[in-house]
DRENMIVEX-851223 format. One record per atom (N, C-alpha, C, O): x, y, z. Coordinates in steps of 0.1 Angstrom, whole numbers, plus 2048, in hexadecimal, padded with zeros to 3 digits. Layout:
BEGIN
XYZ/...
END
This chain:
BEGIN
8568B457E/8568BC572/8598CA576/8538D057F/8638D156F/8668DF573/85B8E8570/8538E6567/85B8F3578/8508FD576/852904568/85D907563/846907562/84690E555/84A91C558/843923560/854922552/858930554/84E93954E/848936543/84C945554/84494F54E/84D957545/85795C548/848959538/85095F52E/84C96D52B/84197152E/855975525/853982520/851982511/85897B50A/84698950C/8449884FE/8429964F8/83D99F4FF/8479974EC/8469A44E5/8439A14D6/84A99A4CF/8389A74D1/8349A54C3/83F9AA4BA/8479B34BD/83F9A34AE/84A9A74A4/8499B64A1/8549BB49D/83E9BC4A1/83D9CA49D/8449D34A7/8479DF4A4/8479CE4B3/84E9D64BD/85C9D24C0/8629D64CA/8629C94B8/86F9C44BA/87A9CF4BB/8839CE4C2/8779DA4B3/8819E54B2/87F9F04BD/8879F94BD/8759EF4C5/8729F94CF/87D9F74DA/87E9EC4DF/884A024DE/88EA004E9/8889FC4F6/87C9FF4F8/88F9F54FE/88A9EF50A/8859FA514/87B9F851A/88CA05514/888A1051D/87BA1651A/873A1A522/877A1650D/86AA1A509/85FA0F50B/855A12511/863A03507/8599F8509/8559F6518/84A9F351B/85E9F8521/85C9F652F/857A03536/855A04542/854A0D52E/84EA1A533/83FA19532/83AA19527/838A1953D/829A1853D/823A24535/818A2252F/829A2F536/823A3B52F/824A39520/81BA3C518/82FA3351B/831A3050D/826A26509/820A274FE/824A1C511/81AA1150E/80CA1850C/805A14503/809A20515/7FBA27515/7FAA30508/7F0A30502/805A37505/804A404FA/805A394EC/802A3F4E2/808A2C4EC/809A244E0/7FFA194DF/801A0F4D8/7F4A1B4E6/7E9A114E6/7E3A104D7/7E3A1A4D0/7DEA054D4/7D9A024C6/7C9A024C7/7C49FC4D1/7C3A084BD/7B4A074BD/7AEA084AF/7A1A074AF/7B5A094A5/7AFA09497/7B39FC490/7BC9F5493/7AB9FA485/7AE9EF47C/7BD9EF477/7C49E5477/7C19FB473/7CE9FD46D/7D99FA478/7E39F3475/7D79FE484/7E19FC48E/7E29EE493/7ED9E8494/7D69E8495/7D69DA499/7DB9D048E/7E29C7491/7D89D3482/7DC9CB477/7EB9CA476/7F19C0471/7F39D447B/8019D347A/8079C9484/8129C5483/7FF9C548E/8049BB498/7FD9AE497/8039A3498/7F09AE494/7E89A1493/7E09A2486/7D89AB484/7E199847E/7D8997472/7C9996476/7C698D47E/7C199F472/7B39A0477/7AA99746E/7AC996462/7A0991475/79698A46E/78B994468/78B9A046C/78398F45F/77899845A/76F99C465/76A9A7465/76C99346E/763996479/7699A1482/7629AA486/7769A1484/77D9AB48C/77C9B8485/77A9C348B/77F9B8478/77F9C4470/7719CB470/7709D7472/7679C346F/7599C846F/7569CF47D/7519DA47D/75A9C8487/7579CE495/75F9DB496/7599E549B/76C9DB493/7749E7495/76F9F348C/7729FE48F/7689F0482/7639FB479/7559FF47C/750A08475/7509FA487/7429FD48B/742A09494/74AA0A49E/73AA13491/739A1F49A/732A1C4A7/729A134A7/736A224B1/72FA204BE/734A144C6/72EA104D0/73EA0D4C0/743A014C7/74AA054D4/750A0F4D6/7499FC4DE/74F9FE4EB/75EA004E8/7649F94E0/764A084EF/772A0D4ED/77CA024EC/77C9F84F3/785A044E2/7909FA4E0/79DA024E2/79FA0C4DC/7A59FD4EB/7B3A024EE/7BB9F64F3/7B79F04FD/7C69F34ED/7CE9E74F1/7DD9EC4F2/7E29F24E9/7E39E94FE/7F19EC4FF/7F99E34F6/7F69D84F4/8059E94F2/80E9E04EA/8129D44F1/8149C94EC/8149D54FF/8189CA507/80E9BF506/8119B3503/8019C2508/7F79B8509/7F39B14FB/7F19A54FA/7F49B94F1/7F19B34E3/7FC9AA4DF/7FA9A14D7/8089AC4E5/8139A34E2/8119954E8/81898C4E4/8079934F1/8059864F6/7FC97D4ED/7FA9724EF/7F79834E2/7EF97C4D9/7F79744CF/8019794CA/7F39684CC/7F99604C1/7F29654B4/7E79634B2/7FA96D4AC/7F49734A0/7EE969496/7E696D48E/7F295C497/7EE95248D/7E194B492/7DB94348B/7DD94E49E/7D19474A4/7C59514A5/7C59594AE/7BB94F49C/7B095849D/7A79564AA/79F95E4AE/7AA94B4B1/7A29474BD/7AB9494CA/7A79444D4/7B69504C8/7BE9534D4/7B79584E0/7AF9624DE/7B89534EC/7B09584F7/7B39664FC/7AA96C501/7BF96B4F9/7C19794FD/7BB9824F2/7B598C4F5/7BC97E4E6/7B69864DA/7A79884DD/7A29934DB/7A097D4E1/79197E4E2/78D9884ED/78298E4EC/79698A4F6/792993501/7939A24FE/78D9AA504/79B9A54F4/79E9B34F1/79C9B84E3/79A9C44E1/79B9AF4DA/7989B34CC/7899B04C9/7859A44CA/7819BA4C5/7739B74C3/7709AF4B7/7789AF4AD/7659A74B7/7609A04AB/7529A54A8/74C9AC4B0/74D9A049D/73F9A4499/73599E4A3/7299A34A4/7399934AB/73098E4B5/72C9984BF/7219974C5/7349A24C1/7329AC4CB/7269B54C7/7219BC4D0/7239B54BB/7189BE4B6/70A9B74B8/7009BE4B5/70A9AB4BC/6FD9A34BD/6F69A64CB/6FD9A64D5/6E99A74CA/6E29A84D7/6DE99A4DB/6DF9904D3/6DA9984E7/6D698B4EC/6CC98D4F8/6CB9974FE/6C49824FA/6BA983505/6C0985512/6CA97E516/6BB98F51A/6C0992527/6CB99D527/6CF9A1532/6CF9A151C/6DA9AC51B/6D59B9521/6CA9BD520/6DE9BF529/6DB9CB530/6E69D552F/6F29D152D/6E39E2531/6ED9EC531/6F59EC53E/7019EC53F/6EE9EB549/6F39EB557/6EE9DE55E/6E59DF566/6F49D355A/6EE9C655F/6EF9C456E/6E79BC573/6F89CB575/6F99C9583/6F19D458B/6F29D5597/6EA9DD583/6E29E8589/6EB9F0593/6E79F459E/6F79F358E/7009FB597/6FBA09599/6FCA0F5A4/6F6A0F58E/6F2A1D58F/6E6A1E599/6E4A2859F/6DEA1359A/6D3A145A3/6D7A135B2/6CFA165BB/6E3A0E5B4/6E9A0D5C2/6F3A175C5/6FCA155CD/6F3A235BE/6FDA2D5BF/6F7A395C6/6EFA415C0/6FAA3B5D3/6F4A465DB/6FAA545D6/6F4A5E5D7/707A535D1/70DA5E5CA/714A595BE/717A4D5BD/717A625B4/71DA5D5A8/72AA555AA/733A5A5B1/72AA495A4/736A415A5/738A395B1/742A325B2/72FA395BA/730A315C7/725A275C7/719A2B5C8/728A1B5C7/71EA105C8/71EA0A5D6/727A045DA/712A0B5DD/711A065EA/7069FB5EA/6FB9FE5EC/70B9EF5E7/7029E35E6/7029DB5F2/6F79D65F7/70D9D95F8/70F9D0604/70F9D9611/7139E5610/70C9D361C/70B9DC628/7189E362C/7179EF62F/7249DD62C/7309E3632/73A9E6627/7469E962B/7379E661B/7419E9611/73B9F0605/72F9EF602/7449F85FE/73F9FF5F2/7499FD5E7/7559FA5E9/7449FF5DB/74CA005CE/74DA0E5CB/743A155C9/75AA135C9/75CA215C6/763A225B9/76EA1E5B7/75BA275AF/760A295A1/768A365A0/762A415A3/774A3559C/77DA4159D/781A4658F/787A5158D/77FA3D585/783A41577/77BA3856D/776A2E571/77AA3D561/773A34557/77EA3054C/77AA2A542/78AA3254F/795A2F546/79CA2254A/79EA1F556/7A1A1A540/7A9A0E542/7B5A0E539/7B6A16530/7BFA0653D/7CAA04534/7C79FE527/7CBA0251C/7BE9F4527/7B89ED51C/7AA9EA51F/7A69EB52B/7A19E6516/7939E5518/78F9D6515/7909D250A/7899D051F/7849C251E/7779C2516/76E9CB519/7759B950D/7699BA504/75C9B650B/7529B7506/75E9B0518/7529AC51F/7509B552B/7499B1535/7559C152B/7559CB536/7479CD53C/73D9D0535/7469CA549/7399CC551/7359DB550/7299DD550/73E9E4550/73A9F2551/73C9F9543/740A05543/73A9F2538/73C9F852B/733A04529/735A0B51F/729A05531/720A11530/727A1E533/723A2952E/732A1E53A/739A2A53E/748A2953B/74FA32538/74EA1C53D/75CA1B53B/761A1E52D/75BA1A523/76CA2552C/772A2851F/76BA34519/770A3950E/761A3951E/75AA45518/760A5251E/760A5452A/766A5A515/76DA66519/763A7051F/767A79526/756A6F51D/74CA78522/747A73530/740A7B537/74BA67534/747A62541/754A6254A/75CA59549/755A6C552/761A6D55B/75DA70569/752A7556C/766A6D572/764A70580/76EA7B584/77AA7A581/769A8658B/771A9158E/774A9259D/770A895A4/77CA9B5A1/77FA9D5AF/773AA05B7/771A9C5C2/769AA75B1/75DAAA5B8/755A9D5BA/74EA9C5C4/756A945B0/74FA875B2/756A7F5BD/74FA795C6/763A7F5BE/76AA785C8/766A7E5D6/764A775DF/765A8B5D7/761A915E4/753A8D5E8/750A8B5F4/74AA8C5DE/73CA885E2/73DA795E6/735A755F0/745A715E0/746A635E4/74CA625F2/747A5B5FB/757A6A5F5/75DA6A602/753A6F60D/753A6A618/74CA7A609/742A7F613/738A75617/734A74622/733A6D60D/729A63610/730A58619/729A54623/73CA55617/743A4B620/745A5062E/743A49637/748A5D62F/749A6363C/73CA62644/73CA61650/731A6363D/724A63643/71EA55645/713A54649/726A4B641/720A3D641/72AA34648/732A2D642/729A34656/733A2D65E/733A1E65D/73CA17661/728A19657/727A0A656/731A0564B/7339F964A/735A0E642/73FA0A637/74DA0963D/752A12642/7539FD63C/7609FA641/76A9F6636/7769F5638/7659F4629/76D9EE61F/7699F5612/75D9F660E/7739FB60B/771A025FE/7799FC5F3/7859FA5F5/7729F95E8/7799F35DD/77A9FE5D2/76FA035CD/786A015CE/788A0B5C3/788A035B6/78F9FA5B4/780A085AC/77FA0259F/77CA0D595/77EA19598/777A0958A/773A12580/76EA0C573/764A05574/775A0E568/782A11565/78DA0B56E/789A02576/799A0F56D/7A4A09575/7ABA1457D/7B0A1E577/7AAA1358A/7B0A1D593/7BFA20590/7C4A2B592/7C6A1558B/7D5A1758A/7D9A1F57D/7E4A2057A/7CFA23575/7D2A2C56A/7D0A3A56E/7D4A43566/7CBA3D57A/7CAA4B57E/7D8A51580/7E2A4A582/7D9A5E57E/7E6A65581/7E9A62590/7E1A62599/7F6A5F593/7FAA5B5A0/7F5A655AB/7F1A615B6/7F5A725A8/7F1A7C5B1/7E3A7B5B5/7DFA7C5C0/7DAA785AB/7CCA775AD/7C9A6A5B5/7C1A6A5BE/7D0A5F5B1/7CEA535B9/7D1A555C8/7CAA505D0/7DCA5C5CA/7E0A5E5D8/7D5A675DF/7D3A655EB/7D0A715D8/7C5A795DF/7B9A705E3/7B4A725EE/7B5A675DA/7AAA5E5DD/7ADA565E9/7A5A545F3/7B9A505E9/7BDA475F4/7BFA4F601/7BBA4A60C/7C4A5B600/7C5A6360C/7B7A66612/7B5A6661E/7AEA69609/7A0A6C60E/79AA60615/793A6261F/79CA54610/797A48616/79DA45623/796A4262D/7AAA47624/7B1A44630/7AFA4E63B/7B1A4B647/7A9A5A638/7A6A64642/798A61648/794A67652/791A57643/784A53649/786A47653/78BA3D64F/784A4A65F/788A4166A/782A33668/789A2966B/775A32664/76FA25664/772A1C657/76DA11656/779A2264E/77DA1A642/78AA12646/794A17648/787A05647/7929FC64B/79B9F7640/7A79F6641/7949F3635/79B9EC62A/7989F461D/78D9F961A/7A39F6615/7A29FB608/7A69F05FE/7B19EA600/79E9EE5F4/7A29E45E9/7A29EB5DC/79B9F55DA/7AA9E65D3/7AB9EB5C5/7A99DF5BC/7AF9D55BD/7A09E15B2/79F9D85A7/7A59DE59B/7A29E8596/7AF9D6595/7B79DC58A/7BB9D1580/7BF9C6585/7BB9D4574/7C19CB56A/7CD9D2564/7D39CC55A/7D29DD56A/7DE9E3566/7EA9D9567/7F29D955D/7EC9D1571/7F79C8572/7F79BE566/8029B9563/7EB9BB560/7EA9B2555/7EC9B9548/7F39B453F/7E59C4546/7E69CC53A/7F39D4538/7F79D652D/7F89D8544/8039E2544/80C9E0550/80C9E9558/8129D5551/81A9D255D/8259DC560/82A9DD56B/8299E3556/8349EE558/82F9F9561/8379FF568/8229FB562/81DA0556B/81FA0157A/820A0A582/8209F557D/8229F058B/8319F158E/8389E758F/8369FD58F/8449FF592/846A015A1/83DA015A9/853A035A5/856A055B3/84FA115B8/84BA125C4/84EA1C5B0/848A285B5/839A265B8/835A2B5C2/832A1F5B0/824A1C5B2/822A145BF/81AA175C7/82BA0A5C0/82AA015CC/82DA095D9/827A065E3/836A125D8/839A1A5E4/82EA225E8/82BA245F4/826A285DE/81AA2F5E1/810A275E7/80AA2A5F2/80DA1B5E1/802A135E6/804A0E5F4/7FBA0C5FC/811A0B5F8/813A05605/812A0F610/812A0B61C/810A1B60D/80DA25618/7FFA2461D/7FCA29628/7F6A1D616/7E8A1D619/7E3A0F61F/7D7A0C61D/7ECA07624/7E89FA62A/7DE9FC635/7DFA0663C/7D59F3637/7D49E662F/7CD9E9622/7C29EE621/7D49E6617/7D09E760A/7D19DA602/7DC9D4602/7C69D65FB/7C69CA5F4/7C49CD5E5/7BF9D75E1/7C99C45DC/7C89C65CE/7C49B95C7/7CA9AF5C9/7B99BA5BF/7B59AF5B6/7B99B25A8/7B59BC5A3/7C09A95A1/7C29AA593/7B89A258B/7AF99C591/7B99A157E/7AF99B576/7B799456A/7BA999560/7B898656D/7BF97E563/7B597355F/7AF96D568/7B3971552/7A996754E/7AF95A548/7A8950547/7BB95B543/7C195053C/7D094F53F/7D6959541/7D6943540/7E4941543/7ED949539/7F894D53D/7E894B52D/7F1953523/7F3961527/7FC968522/7EB966530/7ED974535/7F8975540/7FC980543/7FD96A545/80696A550/81496A549/818960544/81C97554B/829977545/83397A54F/83097B55B/83F97B54B/84A97F554/84798D559/84A98F565/842996551/83F9A3556/8359A4561/8369AB56A/82A99B55F/82099B569/825995576/822999581/82D98A574/834984580/83C98F588/83B98F594/843997581/84B9A1588/8439AC58E/8469B1599/8389B0587/82F9BA58D/8289B559A/8279BC5A4/8249A859A/81E9A25A6/8289A15B1/8249A25BD/83499E5AD/83E99D5B8/8419AA5BF/8429AA5CB/8419B55B7/8439C25BD/8379C65C6/8399CB5D1/82B9C25C2/81F9C55CA/8209BD5D7/81D9C25E2/8239B05D6/8249A75E2/82E9AC5EB/82C9AC5F8/83A9B05E6/8449B55EF/8419C25F6/8479C6600/8379C95F0/8329D65F6/8279D2601/8219DB606/8259C5603/81C9C160D/80D9C1609/8049C1612/80B9C25FC/7FD9C25F7/7F89B45F3/7FD9AE5EA/7EE9AF5FB/7E89A25F7/7E29A35E9/7DB9AC5E6/7E49985E1/7DF9985D4/7D498D5D2/7D69825D7/7CA9905CB/7C09875C6/7BE9885B8/7C39915B1/7B697E5B2/7B397F5A4/7A497D5A2/79E9745A8/79F984598/791983594/79197F585/79698757D/78B974582/78A970574/77B971570/772970578/779972563/76C97155D/76B964555/77496254C/76195C556/75F95054E/75B954540/75095A53F/763951536/760956529/76194A51F/76A94351E/756949517/75593E50D/760940503/76394B4FE/767935500/7729364F6/77F93B4FB/78993C4F4/77F93F508/78C94550E/79093C519/79C937519/78893A523/78C93252F/781929534/782925540/77892552C/76D91C530/77190D52F/76B905528/77C90A537/7828FD536/7888FB544/790903549/7858EF54A/78B8EC557/79A8EC557/7A08F1561/7A08E754D/7AF8E654D/7B68F354B/7C08F6550/7AF8FC543/7B590A542/7B491154F/7BD917553/7A890F556/7A6916563/7B091056D/7B5918576/7B390356D/7BC8FE577/7CA903574/7D190657E/7CE904568/7DB90A565/7DC918569/7E691D56E/7D191F567/7D192E56B/7D392F57A/7DB93757E/7CB928582/7CC92A590/7DA925595/7DF92B59F/7E091B58F/7ED916593/7F7921590/800924598/7F6928585/800932581/7FE93E58B/80794558E/7F194158E/7EF94D597/7F594B5A5/7FB9545AA/7F393F5AA/7F993E5B8/80893E5B8/80F9415C2/80E93A5AC/81C93C5AB/82094B5AC/82B94E5B0/8179545A8/81A9625A8/8169685B6/8179745B8/81295F5BF/80D9635CC/80096B5CB/7FD9755D2/7F89675C1/7EB96D5BF/7E09635C2/7E09585BC/7D79665CB/7CD95C5CF/7C195D5C6/7BB9685C4/7BD9525BF/7B19525B7/7A59565C0/7A294F5CA/79E9605BC/7939665C5/7859635C0/77E95B5C6/7829695B4/7759665AE/7779615A0/780965599/76E95859C/76B95558E/75D95A58B/754954591/75C964583/74F96A580/748964574/74E96156A/73B962575/73395F569/73296D562/731977567/73396C554/73497854C/72697F54D/71C97954C/72798C550/71B994552/713996544/71999553A/706999546/6FE99A53A/6FE9A9534/6F39AF533/70A9AD531/70B9BB52B/70C9BA51C/70E9B0516/7099C6516/7099C7508/7179C3502/7219C7507/7169BB4F7/7239B74F0/7299AB4F6/7339A64F0/7249A5501/72B99A507/72498D506/72798350C/71998C4FD/7119804FC/7199744F8/7179694FD/7239764EF/72B96B4E9/7359664F4/73B95B4F1/73796D4FF/740968509/739960514/74095951C/72C960514/72595A51F/72494B51E/723945513/725944529/72493652A/718932534/71493B53B/713926533/70A92253E/71192354C/71D92154D/709926556/70E926563/714918567/71E91756E/70E90E561/713900564/7218FE560/7288F6566/726906556/734904552/73D90955E/748903561/739914565/741918570/74190E57B/74B90C582/73690857E/7358FE588/73E8F2585/7448EC58D/73E8EE578/7468E3574/7558E7576/75D8DE57A/7598F3574/7678F7576/76A8F6585/7758F1588/7628FB58D/7658FA59C/7658EB5A0/76E8E75A8/75D8E359A/75E8D459C/76C8CF599/7718C659F/7718D458E/77E8D058A/78A8D6591/7958D258F/7878E059A/7928E65A2/7918E15B0/79C8DE5B6/7868E15B6/7858DD5C4/7898CE5C6/7838C55C0/7938CD5CE/7998BF5D0/7A48BB5C6/7AC8B35C9/7A48C25BB/7AD8BF5B1/7B98C85B1/7C38C65AA/7B88D25BA/7C48DB5BC/7C28E15CA/7B98DE5D1/7CC8E95CE/7CC8EF5DB/7BF8F75DE/7BA8FE5D5/7BA8F75EA/7AE8FE5ED/7AF90D5EB/7A69135E6/7BB9135EE/7BC9215EC/7BE9255DE/7BE9315DB/7BE91B5D5/7BF91E5C6/7B191D5C0/7B091F5B4/7A791A5C8/7999195C2/7929265C4/78F92A5CF/78E92D5B9/7869395BB/7789365BE/77492B5BD/7719405C2/76293F5C4/75B9435B7/75D94E5B2/75393A5B2/74C93D5A6/73F9445A9/73793F5B1/73D9505A4/7329585A7/72A95D59B/73095F590/71D95F59C/715966593/712974599/70B9745A4/71597E593/71198C598/70398E593/701990587/6FA98D59C/6EC98C598/6E7998591/6E99A3595/6E0996586/6DA9A157F/6D09A9588/6C99A3590/6D09B6586/6C79BE58E/6CC9C359B/6C59C95A3/6D99BF59E/6DF9C45AA/6DF9BB5B6/6E09BF5C1/6DD9AE5B3/6DD9A55BE/6EA9A15C4/6EB99B5CF/6F59A65BE/7029A35C3/7079955BF/70198E5B8/7139925C4/71A9855C1/7139795C8/7129795D4/70F9705C0/7099645C6/7129585C3/7149555B7/7189515CD/7219465CA/71A93A5C4/70F9375C8/7209335BB/71B9275B5/72691C5B7/73291F5B5/7229105BA/72B9065BD/7258F85BB/7188F75BB/72D8EE5B9/7278E05B8/7218DD5C6/7248E35D0/7188D35C5/7118CF5D2/7198C45D9/71B8B95D3/71F8C75E4/7268BD5EC/71E8B75F7/7228AD5FC/7148BE5FB/70B8B9606/7008B15FF/6F88B65F7/6FF8A4602/6F689B5FB/6E989A603/6DE89A5FD/6EA898610/6DD897618/6E189B626/6EC89C62A/6D689C62F/6D889F63D/6CC89A645/6C189A640/6CF897651/6C489465B/6C689C667/6CE8A6667/6BF899672/6C08A167E/6CD89E686/6D18A568F/6D5894681/6E2891688/6ED88D67F/6F888A683/6EB88D671/6F588A668/6F489265B/6E9897657/700894655/70089A648/70789063F/71188A643/70388E633/709885629/70F88E61E/708896618/71C88C61C/723895612/72C88D609/72F88160C/7308935FF/73A88D5F5/7458965F3/7458A25F4/7518905EE/75C8975EB/75E8985DC/7558935D5/76989D5D7/76B89F5C9/76C8925C1/7698925B5/7708875C8/77187A5C2/7648735C1/7638685BA/75A8785C8/74D8705C9/74D8685D6/7438605D8/7578695DE/7578625EB/74C8685F4/74B8745F6/74385F5F9/737864601/73986060F/73D854612/737869618/739867626/72E86D62E/72887762A/72C86763A/72286C644/72987364F/73386D654/72587F653/72B88665E/721887669/71688C667/725882675/71C882680/71C88F687/72689568A/710895688/70E8A268E/70D8A069E/7088966A2/7128AA6A5/7108A96B4/7028AB6B8/6FA8B36B2/6FE8A36C2/6F08A46C7/6EF8AC6D3/6E48AF6D8/6FA8B06D9/6FA8B86E5/6FF8C66E3/7048CC6ED/6FF8CB6D7/7048D86D4/6FC8E36DB/6F08E36DA/7038EC6E2/6FC8F76E8/6FD9036DF/7089086DD/6F29086DA/6F39136D1/6FA91F6D7/6F99226E3/7009276CE/7079336D2/6FD93D6D9/6F293F6D3/7019426E4/6F894B6EB/6FA95A6E7/7049606EB/6F295F6DF/6F496C6D9/6F29776E4/6F89826E4/6EA9746EE/6E897E6F9/6F4981702/6F598B708/6FD977702/70997970A/71697C702/72197E707/71497C6F5/72097E6EC/72298D6E9/7199946E4/72E9926ED/7309A06EB/7319A46DC/72D9AF6D8/73599A6D3/73699D6C5/72899E6BF/7259A66B6/71F9956C4/7119966BF/70A9A36C3/7039A96BB/70D9A76CF/7069B36D5/70B9BF6CE/7039C96CD/7179BF6C9/71D9CB6C3/71D9CB6B4/7249D36AD/7179C16AE/7189BF69F/7119CB698/7089D169E/7169CD68C/7109D8684/7029D567F/7009C967B/6F99DE680/6EC9DC67B/6EC9DC66C/6F19E6666/6E69D2666/6E59D1657/6D79D3652/6D59D4646/6CD9D465B/6C09D7657/6BB9CD64D/6BC9C164E/6B49D2642/6AF9C9638/6B99C1630/6B69B762A/6C69C6631/6D09BF62A/6D69B3631/6DF9AC62D/6D19B063D/6D59A4645/6D299763D/6D998D63F/6C8998635/6C598C62C/6C297F633/6BC97F63E/6C797462E/6C5967634/6CB966641/6C695F64A/6D696D644/6DC96C651/6D397265B/6D296D667/6CB97C658/6C1981661/6B6977665/6B2977670/6B396E65B/6AA96365F/6B095A668/6AA955672/6BD956666/6C494D66E/6C695267D/6C694A686/6C895F67D/6CB96568B/6BE96A692/6BF96F69D/6B396768B/6A696B692/6A3979692/69A97E699/6A9981689/6A598F688/698991680/69199B682/695988678/689988670/68497A66D/68C97166D/67797966A/67296C667/671968658/67395D654/66F973650/66E970642/67597B63A/67798663F/67897962D/67C983624/671983619/66F979612/66B98E617/66098F60E/664996601/66B9A0601/6609905F6/6639965E9/65B9A35E8/6519A55EE/6609AC5DF/6599B95DD/64A9B75D9/6489AE5D0/6419BE5DF/6339BD5DC/62C9B15E2/6209AF5E0/6339AA5EB/62D99E5F1/6209A25F9/61699C5F8/6229AC602/6169B060A/60A9B4602/5FF9B0605/60D9BD5F8/6019C25F0/5FB9B65E9/5EE9B65E8/6039AD5E4/5FD9A25DC/5F49995E5/5E99955E1/5F99965F1/5F298C5FA/5E7993602/5DF98C609/5E69A0603/5DB9A6609/5CF9A6600/5C39A6605/5D19A55F3/5C69A35E9/5BB9AD5EB/5AF9AA5EA/5BF9BA5EE/5B59C45EF/5AE9C45FD/5A59CC5FF/5B29BC606/5AB9BB613/5B39C261E/5B29BD62A/5BA9CD61C/5C29D3626/5BA9D7632/5BF9D863D/5AD9DB630/5A59E063B/59F9D4643/5989D764D/5A09C863F/59A9BD646/5A09BC654/5AC9BB656/5989BC65F/59C9BD66C/5A59B1670/5AE9B3679/5A49A566A/5AC99A66F/5BA99B66A/5C399466E/5BD9A5661/5CA9A665B/5D29B2661/5DD9B465D/5CC9B966A/5D39C566E/5DE9C3677/5E89CB677/5DE9B9680/5E89B868A/5F39AE686/5F19A2688/5FE9B3682/6099AA67D/60F9A1688/615997686/60D9A6695/61399E6A0/60D9906A1/6139876A8/60298E69B/5FC98069C/604976695/60396A698/60C97A68B/614970683/623973685/62B96F67D/62697B68F/63497E692/63997869F/63497C6AA/64296E69F/6469686AB/64D9726B4/65397C6AF/64D9706C1/65297B6CA/66197C6C9/6679866CC/6689716C6/6779716C6/67D9746B8/6899736B6/6759796AF/67A97D6A2/67998D6A1/66F9936A2/68599369F/6859A169D/6829A96AA/67D9B46A9/6849A36B6/6819A96C2/6749A66C7/66C9A06C0/6719A86D4/6649A56DA/6599AC6D3/65A9B86D0/64E9A56D1/6429AB6CB/6369A96D5/63499E6DA/62F9B46D8/6249B36E1/6199AB6DB/6159AD6CF/6149A16E2/6099996DD/5FC9A06E0/5FB9A86E9/5F299E6D7/5E59A46D9/5DE9A06E6/5E09946EB/5D79A96ED/5D19A56FA/5C79996F8/5C09986EE/5C7991702/5BE985701/5AF98A704/5AD99270D/5A69856FC/5989896FE/59197F707/594972706/589984710/58297B719/578973710/572978707/576966714/56B95F70C/55E96570E/55B96B719/555964704/54896A705/541964711/540958713/53B96D719/533969725/53B966731/53696373B/549968731/55196573D/550970746/54D97C742/55296D753/55297875D/56097D75E/56A97675C/56198A763/56E98F764/57798776E/571982778/58398576C/58B97D774/590985780/59399177F/59097E78C/595984798/5A5983797/5AA97B78F/5AB98B79F/5BA98B79E/5BF97E7A2/5BB9787AC/5C8979799/5CE96C79B/5C5960796/5CA955797/5B9963791/5B195878B/5AF95A77C/5B0965777/5AE94E775/5AC94F767/59E955764/59595576C/59E95C758/591962754/586958754/58794C751/57A95D759/56F954759/570949763/56993E762/57894B76E/57A941778/57F934773/57D929778/585935767/58B929761/58192075A/584915755/57492475A/56991C754/566921747/56492D745/56491973D/56191C730/55291D72F/54B913732/54C92772B/53E92872A/53992671B/54092A712/52E92071A/52891E70D/52492B707/51D93370D/52792D6FA/5239396F3/5149386F1/50E92D6ED/50D9436F3/4FE9426F1/4FB9406E3/5029446DA/4F09386E1/4EB9356D3/4E69426CC/4E29426C1/
END
């Protein structure tokens, strides 16, 4: 069967716009639509959409002429339409809804910089986007003209990075970094590349999807000066993949920029195994690696987009083994409260013993895998990489347990709860009694007490001459 070509689409309302204007990203930005009157000229609006658009305080609406042209105007359930045109469902609250569901502000040592993981940070450089997704994780600040990041904010972010040598990877996001003025974007990238320990710079952007005209040769020429530089785009449905996006991705790839894709699982948009399979197939044709499939975050206005986590696991079940391994994204839940991305997947490990594991494949084929019985564990004491590894402290997490750096991970308040008011009790004072010597470094054991009534031991002899004396009555 021949490959389905990626097509270029233009709404009827823009048929008379000259090509040189249509393909000018500045024209696209200056002609974004955001009112009932403007949108109605391109797409007949439903009553629910009209009500939402007429509501004060609604999360910002701005849609490029290019992207609204991807909507089928006769379909009120069009998957592109649902992502960018608000409905009255957006006005509903729901259980678990939060303003900052990922607790990013709580993990920000300086404004706009989120340091959640040991060796990487999220650097927010703008609150503006080419268009605005109705499920936006950062709707608390994104699109708000009063929430902006300035050069002084960038300098504070860079200063923190200079003082934090464990950070080797910086992700630029916002808002969308690619809507910044080219000169400002270069200043930020120059500042990062001047920090010796920053190895990787990544950009998260939906500009190639909302505004592919922006990804011109001039932009690609700028970005390729800062290698190694990676870029993740954001496509949720096959209908978003057009000839223009294909050309934009090709320019980025030819500039040596590895591309990934981050999707959000959205009810009524892409909560279907077969939609997702077509999406990842189309992405790899663009040389874009499916990277993450996100569970929709619990932010205000996004309740109607949320699916059960089980739907995402079902989708991965329908991808793993049914398509190329590199086309299968990792399904993650970004944990509320700042826990970070937690992978979710079907269970392929069925059981295990001390010498076998029993596993199944995507077809339900069950096999036993024989484990080696003579495996010699890796010797950390002689491994140069182990000895020179970066210290992660309390963020070592479960790996710290596996590597013997710590014995337990205690929830907040654990010690206070289990002391039950007995902090001064003498039997609880010496933690070394329940701390193995090989966990977290050597621990001095408490001195041995002579048995009651024993005589002092002579040198080389056990205490009490090795005889156990009866305790007096």
